[in-house]
Each structure stands twice: as C-alpha cells, then as structure tokens.
C-alpha positions as CSV (number, residue, x, y, z in Angstrom):
1,M,66.6,80.2,100.2
2,N,68.3,81.6,103.3
3,N,69.6,85.2,103.0
4,L,72.9,84.1,104.5
5,I,74.4,80.8,103.3
6,R,76.7,79.6,106.1
7,A,79.4,76.9,105.9
8,R,79.4,73.8,108.0
9,F,82.7,74.9,109.6
10,P,82.7,76.3,113.2
11,E,83.4,80.0,113.5
12,A,87.1,80.8,113.3
13,T,87.6,81.8,116.9
14,E,91.4,81.8,116.5
15,H,91.1,85.2,114.7
16,E,89.1,86.9,117.4
17,T,92.1,88.5,119.1
18,D,93.0,90.0,115.7
19,F,89.8,92.0,115.3
20,R,91.6,95.4,115.5
21,A,94.2,94.2,113.1
22,S,91.5,93.2,110.7
23,I,89.7,96.5,111.0
24,E,92.9,98.2,109.9
25,C,92.2,96.9,106.4
26,I,89.0,99.0,106.2
27,P,90.0,102.7,105.7
28,W,86.6,104.1,106.7
29,L,86.6,102.2,110.1
30,R,90.3,102.6,110.9
31,D,89.8,105.9,112.9
32,A,86.4,105.2,114.3
33,G,87.7,105.4,117.9
34,D,87.9,102.8,120.7
35,S,84.3,103.1,121.9
36,A,82.8,102.6,118.4
37,L,85.2,99.8,117.5
38,D,84.5,98.0,120.9
39,S,80.8,98.1,120.1
40,L,81.4,96.8,116.6
41,G,83.6,94.1,117.9
42,R,81.0,92.8,120.3
43,H,78.6,92.2,117.4
44,A,81.2,90.9,114.9
45,H,82.3,87.3,114.3
46,Y,84.4,85.2,112.0
47,L,83.0,82.8,109.4
48,N,84.7,80.1,107.3
49,L,83.5,78.8,103.9
50,S,84.7,75.9,101.8
51,A,85.3,76.0,98.1
52,R,82.3,76.8,95.8
53,E,80.0,77.8,98.7
54,W,78.0,80.9,98.3
55,L,78.5,83.6,100.9
56,F,75.4,85.6,99.8
57,R,73.1,86.0,96.9
58,Q,72.2,89.0,94.8
59,G,68.9,90.5,96.0
60,S,69.0,88.9,99.5
61,H,68.7,91.2,102.5
62,A,72.0,92.8,103.4
63,R,72.2,92.5,107.2
64,V,76.0,92.2,107.4
65,L,79.2,93.2,105.6
66,Y,82.0,90.8,104.9
67,L,85.7,91.5,105.1
68,V,87.8,88.9,103.3
69,I,90.5,87.7,105.7
70,K,91.8,84.6,103.9
71,G,91.1,83.1,100.4
72,S,89.4,84.7,97.4
73,V,85.8,85.3,96.3
74,R,84.2,85.5,92.9
75,L,81.7,88.3,92.6
76,V,78.9,87.6,90.2
77,R,76.0,89.7,88.9
78,T,73.0,88.0,87.4
79,T,71.6,90.0,84.4
80,R,67.9,90.3,83.6
81,D,68.1,87.5,81.1
82,G,69.7,85.1,83.7
83,Y,73.3,85.4,82.5
84,L,75.9,85.1,85.3
85,A,78.5,87.8,84.7
86,T,81.8,87.6,86.6
87,I,82.5,91.1,87.9
88,R,85.9,90.4,89.5
89,C,87.5,88.4,92.3
90,A,88.0,89.8,95.8
91,S,91.1,89.1,97.8
92,P,92.1,89.5,101.5
93,G,91.5,93.1,102.7
94,D,88.5,93.6,100.4
95,V,85.1,94.5,101.9
96,L,82.2,93.0,99.9
97,D,79.4,95.2,98.6
98,E,79.9,98.3,100.7
99,L,77.2,100.0,98.6
100,S,74.6,97.8,100.3
101,L,75.1,100.0,103.4
102,F,73.0,102.7,101.7
103,S,70.9,100.7,99.3
104,D,67.3,101.8,99.4
105,A,66.2,98.1,99.3
106,C,68.9,97.0,101.7
107,Q,69.9,94.2,99.3
108,Y,73.1,92.8,98.0
109,T,73.9,94.1,94.5
110,Y,75.7,90.9,93.4
111,S,76.4,87.3,94.6
112,A,79.6,86.1,96.2
113,E,81.1,82.6,95.9
114,A,84.3,81.4,97.7
115,L,86.9,80.1,95.3
116,G,88.6,78.0,98.0
117,K,88.6,77.7,101.8
118,S,88.0,81.3,102.9
119,T,87.6,83.2,106.1
120,F,85.6,86.4,106.6
121,L,85.1,89.0,109.3
122,V,81.3,89.5,109.5
123,L,80.2,93.0,110.5
124,P,76.6,94.1,111.2
125,V,75.4,96.7,108.7
126,E,73.4,98.7,111.3
127,T,76.5,99.2,113.5
128,C,78.6,100.2,110.5
129,R,75.9,102.6,109.3
130,S,75.7,104.2,112.8
131,I,79.5,104.8,112.8
132,L,79.3,106.5,109.4
133,G,76.3,108.6,110.4
134,T,78.0,109.9,113.6
135,Q,81.6,110.3,112.5
136,P,82.2,112.7,109.5
137,G,85.8,111.6,109.1
138,C,84.7,107.9,108.6
139,M,82.1,109.0,106.1
140,T,84.7,111.0,104.2
141,E,86.9,107.9,104.0
142,F,83.9,105.8,102.9
143,V,83.1,108.2,100.0
144,G,86.7,108.1,98.9
145,T,86.6,104.2,99.0
146,I,83.5,104.1,96.9
147,S,84.9,106.7,94.5
148,S,88.0,104.5,94.0
149,E,85.8,101.4,93.4
150,F,83.7,103.4,90.9
151,S,86.9,104.4,89.0
152,E,87.9,100.7,88.9
153,S,84.4,99.9,87.4
154,I,84.8,102.5,84.7
155,E,88.2,101.0,83.8
156,A,86.7,97.6,83.6
157,I,83.9,98.9,81.3
158,A,86.4,100.7,79.1
159,T,88.4,97.4,78.8
160,L,85.2,95.5,77.7
161,T,84.4,98.1,75.0
162,R,87.5,97.0,73.0
163,T,86.3,94.8,70.2
164,D,89.6,92.8,69.9
165,A,90.2,90.1,72.4
166,M,94.0,90.7,72.6
167,S,93.4,94.3,73.2
168,R,91.1,93.6,76.1
169,L,93.7,91.2,77.6
170,A,96.5,93.6,77.1
171,A,94.6,96.5,78.7
172,F,93.6,94.2,81.7
173,L,97.2,93.1,82.2
174,L,98.5,96.7,82.0
175,H,95.9,97.9,84.5
176,K,96.3,95.0,87.0
177,L,99.9,93.9,86.7
178,S,102.1,96.9,85.7
179,P,105.2,96.8,87.8
180,I,106.0,99.7,90.2
181,H,109.7,99.2,89.4
182,P,110.0,98.2,85.7
183,S,113.6,97.2,86.2
184,A,112.6,94.5,88.6
185,P,109.1,93.2,87.8
186,T,107.5,91.1,90.4
187,P,105.3,88.1,89.6
188,E,101.6,88.7,90.4
189,Y,99.3,85.9,91.4
190,L,96.2,85.5,89.3
191,D,93.6,85.2,92.0
192,M,90.9,83.6,89.9
193,P,90.7,80.5,87.6
194,K,91.4,81.3,84.0
195,C,87.8,80.3,83.0
196,W,86.4,83.1,85.2
197,L,89.0,85.6,84.0
198,A,88.0,84.7,80.5
199,A,84.3,85.4,81.4
200,Q,85.3,88.7,82.9
201,L,87.0,89.7,79.7
202,A,84.1,88.4,77.5
203,M,86.1,85.6,75.7
204,K,86.2,81.9,75.7
205,P,88.7,80.1,78.1
206,E,90.5,78.5,75.1
207,T,90.9,82.0,73.5
208,L,92.4,83.3,76.8
209,S,94.9,80.4,76.9
210,R,95.8,80.9,73.3
211,L,96.4,84.7,73.8
212,L,98.5,84.1,77.0
213,G,100.5,81.6,75.0
214,R,101.2,84.1,72.3
215,L,102.3,86.7,74.8
216,R,104.6,84.3,76.5
217,V,106.2,83.1,73.3
218,A,106.8,86.8,72.4
219,R,108.3,87.3,75.8
220,I,105.9,90.1,76.6
221,I,104.8,88.2,79.8
222,G,106.1,85.4,81.9
223,V,103.7,82.7,83.0
224,R,104.4,80.2,85.8
225,G,101.3,78.4,87.0
226,R,98.9,81.2,88.1
227,H,101.8,83.7,88.5
228,L,102.1,86.3,85.7
229,T,104.9,88.8,85.2
230,I,105.0,91.6,82.7
231,L,108.3,91.4,80.9
232,D,107.7,94.0,78.2
233,E,105.3,96.8,79.2
234,K,105.9,98.7,76.0
235,G,104.9,95.6,74.0
236,L,101.6,95.4,75.8
237,E,101.0,99.1,75.2
238,D,101.6,98.6,71.5
239,L,99.0,95.8,71.4
240,V,96.4,98.1,73.0
241,L,97.3,101.0,70.6
242,D,97.4,98.8,67.5
243,T,93.8,97.6,68.0
244,D,92.3,100.9,69.1
C-alpha cells in the first residue's frame, strides 16, 4: 500500500497564491520569517481528495504534514485487536498529526479519511522540522499547540469514563458547543456524521439519535439538520452532575 494515498483530482493550483494566508492558520509557523516561509512554500503544494478517500494510514511513513483548507476529515486509530476507533473530526485550520514531526519511527499515529471533497496544504516534514530546530519562538508555539491538543485528549478520555450514555453526550456538548454569549446562543455545525460521533462517544447511532431527541423535546438543545444549539446550558450541567 502506498504511504500517501492521493486523489485522482489535479492539485488545487487556485490556492497557491494563498500560501501565506494558509500558513497564518498554523501558530508555530506564523512568525517563521520570510526566508523560512519562502523555502517552505517552494516545497509545498495543494491536494484535493474526494469523499471517503484516505489521506494517510496509521503506521505509514510521515514524510509530509497536512493542513486542512476545506472540508472535514475523520481521524481514526486502529487498536491492537483491529477495532477502528474514531478519535475526532478535523476541520479547516487543523494540522493533522503534528506529533509525527518528532516520532522516533517517523510514522503517522492514526489514519485520516476525508468526509467529503476536501483540500489540503501539504508541507514537507523535514522543512518544518528544520524551522522548529532553528527558531526557538516557533518551537515554543509548537509546544503550546501540542499542550492544548493534549488537554483536549484528556477531556475526551474523561468524557468516555462516564458510564451513562446521556452523561457522555451532555459532557461532550458542554465542552464543544457551550456559547460564548449565553444570551444569544449560536448554532454550531456538527462536522461529522452522527454514526461517527456515536462511535466517538462509545454508543450506538440509534442511542445517540434517541438521546438527542430527548434533549430536543426537553428544549435543552435545538437541532436543525447538523446544526446544534445549546438552549439550556444549566440543564446539560444537571444531566452531567446527576449521573456522576
């Protein structure tokens, strides 16, 4: 199997003039300087995938990093017994598997599958590693980014330790969708199919649908297609506390 599974589409050359704008999405490259970014740009390119195509597979050699420009991507970890565990879904602005930059085996730690037509900025690992090794400010930002992702992983693990399915769902919604301004909640787009969200929360899809229905009837959340809105944050908090 090829380490890099490419789509049949041509490269997305219409994005090439937006390279610097794309790099602004990556905190640890943002202040790398013109010379370093020019060098990176000469070796970078854009790639399109269609729905359900694999970008890379767990364990394959990590020669490049991918920045999601358009679309969404399911990140999947294969366990020792062969089970495919959905970790999360990545959205535009996310860099996939940054830890592979410093992996001893130089391998991807999970697999990535496009959920729909998606565009990526492809960055060579060696050039990125060189920038981090020569620019302390960039390395500091990189460590901060990894620290934030680690905190997200701890939160996800904490959610899965809850034995009650409703508690897991309520904790997930509070963490992901809590409005910044409670007086004017904004609908949030659910960037993955419900079947994969159910897998991420360790429940069956029909269980997830039933629980979302209960929350909607109770006017704790609003559901419109794949857009969810928290209407009663206190109600969700009570569900988490009641089942702790």
